[in-house]
C-alpha positions in Angstrom: 199.0 240.0 174.9 201.3 242.3 172.9 199.8 244.6 170.3 201.2 246.2 167.1 200.9 250.0 166.6 200.5 252.3 163.6 197.4 250.3 162.7 196.3 252.8 160.0 199.6 252.5 158.1 199.6 248.8 158.4 196.1 248.5 157.0 196.7 250.9 154.2 199.6 248.7 152.9 197.2 245.9 152.1 193.6 247.2 152.2 191.3 249.9 150.7 191.1 253.2 152.5 187.5 252.7 153.7 188.3 249.3 155.4 191.6 250.7 156.8 189.8 253.6 158.3 187.2 251.5 160.0 189.4 248.7 161.2 192.2 250.8 162.5 189.8 252.6 164.7 188.6 249.3 166.1 192.2 248.2 166.7 192.8 251.4 168.7 189.8 250.6 170.9 191.1 247.1 171.7 194.5 248.3 172.9 195.0 248.7 176.6 192.5 246.1 177.6 193.4 242.9 179.4 193.6 239.9 177.0 194.5 236.8 179.0 194.9 233.6 177.0 193.3 231.4 175.7 191.7 233.8 173.2 188.8 233.1 170.8 188.1 235.1 167.7 184.4 234.8 166.7 184.2 235.4 162.9 187.9 235.6 162.2 187.4 235.8 158.4 190.7 236.1 156.5 192.6 236.8 159.7 193.9 240.2 158.6 192.3 242.0 161.6 194.1 239.8 164.1 197.3 240.0 162.1 197.2 243.8 162.2 196.2 244.0 165.9 198.3 241.4 167.6 202.0 241.1 167.7 201.8 237.4 168.7 199.6 234.4 167.9 196.2 233.8 169.5 194.6 230.5 170.3 191.5 230.0 168.1 189.7 231.6 165.2 186.4 230.3 164.0 184.4 231.2 160.9 181.7 229.4 158.8 183.3 230.4 155.5 185.9 227.8 154.6 187.5 229.9 151.9 188.1 232.8 154.3 189.6 230.4 156.8 192.0 229.1 154.1 193.0 232.7 153.5 193.8 233.1 157.2 196.1 230.1 157.4 199.2 231.5 155.7 199.2 234.4 158.2 200.0 231.9 160.9 198.2 234.1 163.5 196.1 231.4 165.1 197.2 228.2 166.9 194.1 226.6 165.4 191.4 227.6 162.9 188.0 225.9 162.9 185.3 226.1 160.2 182.1 226.2 162.1 179.1 228.4 163.0 179.2 230.5 166.1 176.4 228.6 167.8 178.2 225.2 167.7 181.9 225.5 168.5 183.6 222.2 169.4 185.2 223.3 172.6 184.6 222.5 176.3 182.7 224.8 178.7 184.9 227.6 180.1 187.7 227.1 177.7 188.5 230.8 177.0 189.6 233.7 179.1 189.1 236.3 176.3 186.6 236.2 173.4 186.3 238.9 170.8 184.0 239.6 167.8 184.9 242.5 165.6 182.1 243.8 163.4 180.5 240.3 163.1 177.4 240.1 165.4 175.4 242.4 163.2 175.7 239.9 160.3 174.3 236.9 162.2 170.5 236.4 161.6 169.9 234.3 164.7 172.1 235.9 167.2 170.9 234.6 170.6 172.3 231.0 170.1 175.7 232.5 169.3 175.7 234.7 172.4 174.7 231.7 174.5 177.5 229.6 173.0 180.1 232.3 173.7 178.7 232.5 177.3 179.2 228.7 177.6 182.8 228.9 176.3 183.9 231.7 178.7 185.6 231.1 182.0 184.0 232.9 185.0 186.6 235.7 184.8 186.6 236.0 181.0 185.8 239.1 179.0 183.9 239.3 175.7 185.0 242.3 173.5 182.7 243.4 170.8 182.4 246.2 168.1 179.0 246.5 166.5 176.9 249.2 164.8 174.1 251.2 166.5 170.8 252.1 164.8 172.4 255.5 163.9 175.0 254.1 161.5 172.7 254.0 158.4 171.5 257.6 159.2 175.1 258.8 158.9 175.5 257.6 155.3 176.0 260.4 152.8 172.7 259.7 150.9 170.6 259.4 154.0 172.0 262.7 155.3 171.4 264.4 152.0 167.8 263.2 151.8 167.1 264.3 155.4 168.7 267.7 154.8 166.2 268.5 152.0 163.2 267.2 154.0 162.9 263.8 152.5 162.9 262.0 155.8 160.8 259.0 154.6 163.1 258.4 151.7 166.1 258.7 154.0 164.6 256.0 156.2 164.0 253.7 153.3 167.6 254.2 152.1 168.8 253.2 155.5 166.8 250.0 155.3 168.3 249.3 151.9 171.8 250.0 153.3 171.3 247.4 156.0 170.0 244.9 153.6 172.9 245.5 151.2 175.5 245.0 153.9 173.5 242.1 155.5 173.1 244.0 158.8 170.5 241.7 160.5 171.1 243.2 163.9 171.1 247.0 164.1 169.8 248.1 167.5 169.8 251.0 169.9 172.1 250.9 172.9 169.2 249.8 175.1 168.3 247.0 172.7 171.9 245.7 172.6 172.1 245.7 176.4 168.9 243.8 176.6 170.1 241.1 174.2 173.4 240.7 176.1 171.6 240.5 179.5 169.2 237.9 178.1 172.1 235.8 177.1 173.5 235.9 180.7 176.0 238.7 180.3 176.7 241.8 182.4 177.8 245.0 180.5 181.1 246.2 181.9 181.8 248.9 179.3 179.5 250.5 176.7 181.4 253.0 174.7 179.8 254.5 171.6 182.3 255.6 169.0 182.7 257.1 165.5 181.0 260.5 165.2 178.6 261.1 162.3 181.0 263.0 160.1 183.6 260.2 160.3 181.0 257.7 159.4 179.9 259.7 156.4 183.6 259.9 155.4 183.8 256.1 155.5 180.6 255.9 153.4 182.1 258.2 150.8 185.2 256.2 150.6 183.4 252.9 150.2 182.6 253.1 146.4 186.3 253.7 145.8 186.9 250.2 147.3 185.1 248.4 144.4 188.3 247.5 142.6 189.6 246.1 145.9 186.4 243.9 146.3 187.0 242.5 142.8 190.7 241.8 143.6 189.6 240.0 146.8 187.3 237.8 144.9 189.6 237.0 142.0 193.1 237.1 143.5 192.6 236.6 147.3 194.1 240.0 148.0 192.6 243.5 148.5 194.8 245.4 146.0 194.8 245.0 142.2 198.1 246.9 142.0 199.9 246.3 145.4 203.2 247.7 144.0 201.6 251.2 144.0 200.5 251.1 147.6 203.9 252.1 149.2 203.6 255.3 147.3 200.0 256.1 148.0 199.7 254.7 151.6 201.7 257.5 153.3 199.5 260.2 151.6 196.3 258.4 152.7 197.6 257.9 156.2 198.3 261.6 156.5 194.7 262.4 155.3 192.9 259.9 157.5 195.0 259.8 160.7 193.2 262.7 162.3 189.8 261.0 161.8 191.1 257.8 163.3 192.7 259.5 166.3 189.5 261.5 167.1 187.3 258.4 166.8 189.5 256.4 169.2 189.9 259.3 171.6 186.4 260.8 171.6 182.9 259.4 172.0 180.7 259.1 169.0 177.3 257.5 168.3 177.4 255.4 165.1 179.1 252.3 166.5 179.6 250.9 169.9 182.3 249.0 171.8 181.3 246.5 174.5 183.2 244.7 177.2 181.0 241.9 178.6 181.5 239.5 181.4 179.4 236.6 182.7 176.8 237.6 185.2 177.9 236.5 188.7 176.1 233.5 190.1 173.8 234.3 192.9 
């Protein structure tokens, strides 16, 4: 599989800075791994992540949101797009040699059936690549850090709970808890790589309110930017300001999110 480069610049052309920061870091983590076809994207959404990451087409994208799947079609990044839930994918056992799920698993209320379905669909030599939050993500938000710094630890914890409810983070676990879930589903952890330091996560949190116009544009016009004609002028400036944070997050270990490479546990 061939990858694009300059992920931050590519994202900033079409998406708000907060999303570009987060997703370009995730793109950087995926590069350099082996991605043999067929490839399955669990929770493909509007397809932008795959379009930014991959230079070529991949095999299958699935998502339960039909409107998001329709937004992905014009990108022509997938050989097929299927509207379905992750626990009931209409494919035969062992179909895929690579499966990935990018910032999706935390949003699934009943996660174990989805993990078991992925396990079923993977060949014996396949890899499952995942990016997900750890329990430290909500503690790195600006408000939670501010409350903790002035001794309001209980209020900071309650804000973290609100943060996860707002973003529909149903699964926010410690590293040990994530490993336990994966092992229960029949996986073996090949790579566990925490990423995004606290300060970078706080920067992302501070940028998020600035994305409100982009969220409105996405709902109304099926694009992230209200005034896309301005982005060629603003994107280079934002890329210069954010590139250091992206490079450090890809290069150095962090703690707020975690990247996994899983494989099926060998048969005894």
